[in-house]
N, C-alpha and C positions, 0 to 999 in steps of 0.2 A: 607506182606509189608516189602519194603527194606529201610534199614537205612544205612546212612555213619557216621563215627565218627574219630575224631582225638585223638589220643593216645599218651601221653608225658610218657616217662619212661627212668629210669637210668638202662642201661643194666647190669651192673657190677655183679650182683647176679645170672645172667641167662645164658643159652647156646643159646642165641639168641632169634629171635622171632619165628620160627617155632616150632610147637608142637612135643614133643618127649616123649613118653610114661613113660621113666625111668628118664627123667632130668628136672628140673623147666625151663620153657620158658615163654616167655611174652605171646605168643598166649594162652598157656594153662592156665595162669591164668585169661586173659581177657574172654575167652570163657565160663570158670567156673562162672565168676562174671556175664556175661551177661545172662546165663542160669539159674540163680539164681534169677535173676529179671524178666525174661520171664516166669519162672516156666516150662521151656521146653528145651530141647538141642538146642543150638546156635552154629553155624560154621560161621567163619569170612575168609574175603579174604583181604589180605593186599596189600598196594601199591607196597612194596618191601620188600623182607626178610633181617633182619639186623642179623649180625654175634655175636657170643657171645662177651658179653662185649661192645657193641656199643650201643649207647644211641639214643633216638629220642625226638625231640620236638613236631613233628606232624607226626607221622606215621598215614596214613589214611588208615581205612578198611572199608568194607562194609559187611551187614550180613542181613538175611531175616529171619522174626519172624511174626507170627498170632497173638502174644500176644498184647492186646490193653494196649500200654504204651504212655506215651507223650515223648517229647525229654527230658523234665527235670526229668522225671521219671528213664530213662535210665541213665542220667548223674548221679544223685544223689544215685541211687541205685548200678550202677556199681561201683562207687567210695567207696561206703560203703563195698564192697565185696572184694575190691582189696587191695594188700599190699601198703605202703605208696611210694614206688618205681615205681609205675604204676598209672598213672592218666588219665582218659578220659578227654577231654577237652571240647567237644561238640557232639550233635549228630543231624542229620538233615535228613529228609525223602528224597528218592531219587527215581528217576524211575527205574522200574524193571531192565530196561537193563543197568544201570549204573554198572562200573565195577571199583573198586578202584586200580586195576592193569593195565587193558589194556587202559583205559579212560586216564590215566596220560600221558602228553607229556614230563614232565622233572621231575627231582628230584635234590634237592639242599642238598648237604653234607658240614658240617663244621668239619675242623681238628684244634685243637689247639696244640701248643708247646710252652713250656716254656725253654728258651734257656739262662740260668744262671747257676751259679756254684751251689748255694743251691737249694734243691727241694723246693717245696709248700706243706705245710702240709694241707691247705684247699682245693687245687685243684689238689691233685695228684691222684684222680681217674677220672680227667676229662680232663687231658692234658698229653702229652708225655713231659718228661723231658730229655732236651738234655744239657749235661754240657758244649758244646762248643758253643760260639756265631756262629750263621749262618748268611751268606750274603744273604739278601733276594733278592737283587738287580740280583746276578747271578741265584737265582731260578726262578725269574720272567722270565729271557731272556730264561732259558732252558723250562720253562712252556709253553711259546708260541707255541712251536712246536705241543703241545697236542690239541690246538683248532682245532674244525672241525670233520670230519668223518674220522674215521681211523681203521685200525685192531690194538686193543690194546692186542694182545697175549702177548707182553712182561710184561703186568701188570695184568695178569690173573692167578688167581690161578690153580693150577694143578687139584683140585677137581671141577672146575666150570662146570656146567652142561649146560650152555648156548648153544644154537645151532650155533651161529654166535659171533665171535669176534669183530664184526664191531659195533662201537657205536659213537655217536654225541655227542662231548664235547662241550658245548656252551660257557662256560668261566671259567676259573681258576683265582680267584683273591688271591693273597698273600700280607698281610697287617701286619704291625709292630705296637705295643702298647707297648712302654716299652720293657719290657723282654719277651712279648708274641708275637708269631706269629699265625696268623690265616689264613688258607686256606678255601677259600670258592668255591666250584666247583659244576657246574650245567651240566648237560647232560641228554639226552633223556632217558637213563637207564644206569645201571653200571654191569660189570662182577664182579664176586666174588672176592672180597679183591680189587679191581680196585683201589679206592681211596687210601687206606692204602698203595698199591704197589706203585703208584704215589709219595705220599708223602715221602715214604721211599727213593725212587730214588731221588727226590729233595733235601732231606736233604744231600744226597751224595755230590751234586753240591753245596750246601750251606756250607757244610764243606771244600769245595775247593779240594776234594779228586777227582772230576769229572768236567770237562768243562761242561758250558751249552749246548754245541752241542750233548753231550752225549744223552740226551733225545730223540733227532730226530734219533739218531743212533739205539736206543733201539726200536722205533716204526718201523724203517727198517728192523731190524734183526728178529722182532717177537720172541723172545726166551726170556722166563721169567727167565732163569738162569743167564741171562746177567744183569739183572735189580737189583736194591738195595733190601734191606730187607724189609720186611712187616712192616710198622709202628705199633706200638700196637694199640689194639682195643679200649682202653679207652679214646683215644683222640679224637674219632669220633662220629660225631651227625647227624642223618637224620634230618634236619631242616624243610624242606617243600616239599610238592609234588603239582605239578601244573596240573590244569586241563582246559579244554576249558572253556572260559570266560562266556559262558551261561548257564554253569552247576550250580546247587543249592551249591555243594562243593566248588567250585571256589567263589561264593557269599559268603559262609561263611567264607573263609579265607579271602577274602577282609575285611569283616566286622572286623575280628580279628586284621588285619593289621592296620586299621584305627584307632583301641583301642589302638595301641601302646603296645600290648602285647608280644613282642619279648622275648624270654627266654632269660635272661642275665645270666644264669648259665652256658651257653655254652660260654659265651664271659666274663670271670671274670674280665678283665682289663679294660674293657668300662663301668663297674659299678659305679655309682657315690653316694656318700655318703653326 
């Protein structure tokens, strides 16, 4: 039987999602926990690998198991065997042909920046602290060039293994809330370090070191060496993965959204007391 699950995690202690035999990874812990619940080996396939230090509010995975377990048994059992910084949120049975990776039509990433002189003690591991006040209006102007289908070679890590640098960026929203800046980016898929390289380049615009038109120039030259530095990993969170509306996974996400269970830990300034 095939199952899908959404995994929430703080990536600070891990060398990314993907299993590595000699390093702690999120996948390694998740598969170990699921295997204990199933009393048999379990292998997972994720919607998209996150890098070392990157977080997730909803990393979707699928796995196959012949063990007779209910959704509640998978949920309670896996959380029992996982460290507190990794927490599955739900499990749902899916058709055997469902793929967490290939059935996804879009991914949402969120990046948080705190741009004030003093750092944050509470949110130091969830946002990039930039000492200089950034001009979000200039960054929005520059970001418009990124919308649509482009060759994103200028924002691609040298180690990227994707066959093609072409991606379709659906939107990039930049919002300010006090001393916080939030970047919300949706695309059909992302290249290695693509979001962090986009944010790092836009920060150069926000610092007024480059004009907004520079972002379009980077797309045109397709040279990673010309773009800004890669933004730190700890400010980035995979927020949501989108699937066709008729899939059981999409319906499960819709139920979650209707219940207003958005992860406010990724958006500290929005929280109300």
